[in-house]
N, C-alpha and C positions, 0 to 999 in steps of 0.2 A: 429057593428058586430066584429070589431077588432081594436086594438090600435097599431099604428105604432111608435115604440120607436126610439129615436134619440140618437146618442152617447153623453155621459156626456160632459157638457160644450158647447153644440151646441147653436149657437145664434138664431136658428129658429126651428120651428116645421117641421114635415115631409112633410106636404102640399100635400096630395094625389090629383092628377090631372086627372087621367083616370082609368077606370076599364074595364076589358074584361073577358068574359066567356072563360075559358080554356077547351080544349077537355077532360080533366080528371075530370071535374065537379067542379074544384076550380075556384077562381077568381084571376086574376092577376091585381095588382094595381101599377101604376107608380106614382112617387112622383116628385115634383118640385125640391127640394133641398137636402133632406136627412139630414138636419141639418147643412149644410155647403154651402158656396157660391162658393167654389173651383170647378174646372172642375172635373168630375168623382164622385161627391158626391151623386148624386141621385141613388135611388135603385128601383128595381121591387120586389114587395112583392107577395107571393102566400098565399091566404086566403082560408081555407077550410070551408064548410058549418057549422062546429061546432065552428067557430070563431078562430081556431088556425091559426096563421100567422107566416111566416118565410120569410127572405130575400131570394129571388130566384136568383137574379143577382145584381151585383153592377157595378159601373164604368160609369154611365150615367150623363149627365148634363142637367138640366132643362127639364125634361120630360113633354110634353104637351098633347100627344095623344098616344094611344096604342091599339093593337088589334091583332087578329090572321087571317091568311089566311086559305084556305081550305086544306093546307098540314100540318098544325100544326106549321108553322113558326110564331113566335111572332115578332111584330114590335113596336118600340118606336120612337116618334118624339121628337128630341131635339131642344128646342127653341133657345138656344145659345150654340153651341157645345164647344166653347172655354172659357166658363165661364159666368155665369149669371150676368147680370147688368153691364157688361163691354162694351167697345165700338164696339166689333166685332159682327155684326148681323148674321153671318153665323150659320146655323143650319144643321141638318142632320136627315135622317131616318135610323135607324139601324134594320136590320133583325137578329133575333136570331133563328137559326134552332133548332129542337128538340135535336140535339147532343151538343148544346151550341155554335157552330161556329157562329161568327158574321160577317156580311157584312154591310158596310156603303154605303148608297145611297144618292144622292143629292149633295154631295161634295160642290163645290163652287156655286151651283145654288139655294140653299135654304137660305132664309133670314127671321128670326123670324118665322119659320114654326110652325104650331099648328094643332091640330086635326089629325084624321086618318080615312081612310076608305079603304077597300080592295075589289076589284071586278075584276074577270076575268084576273088575272095575272098582275094587276096594283094596286099600292098604290096611293091613292089620298090624298093630304095634302094641307092645306092652306099655302100660301106663302105670306110674308109681312103682317102677320096677325094683326099687330098693326099699320099699315100704313093707313092714313098719320099722325096718332097721334104722333108718335115718330119723324117724320120728315115731316112737312107739304108740303115741296117741292119735296119729294121723291115719289117713286112708290106707287101705291095703292094695296090693296089685290088682290090675284089671287088664283086659284086652279091649282095645278100642278099634272100631272099624271106621275108616275115613273113605268116603266115596270120592273117587278121582276120575271116574270114566267121563269122557267128554273133554278132558283137559289135554 
């Protein structure tokens, strides 16, 4: 339906990882890398039914999940917020309001988070999504509920 371009000289492809139906009839697509391994390289694309695509937002790292709540807020799950494939397992959930304001949830409590679901004022995200594969003696997967109503 659409091609996601990466900057010239990028070592990777865009790697789309999630898609969400937007309230305006377009699709929002999150990408893993955006062509770079550095923090902030991943983007969210807006794709219209005619196949036209544009970068809606930038500045994300390793998007794994995305979606909307019932107020039109968009959320992305960052797998490793401080850089993909590095030693830091901390991730985050970022809310982007319709006016573009961003709020980060999960702070120091999310590790390799993935996926996304919204229900009744809560974001649900998988935590330790690759455990125990990345550390056989570490914690195993779990689902975390983050209250976001009122934001």
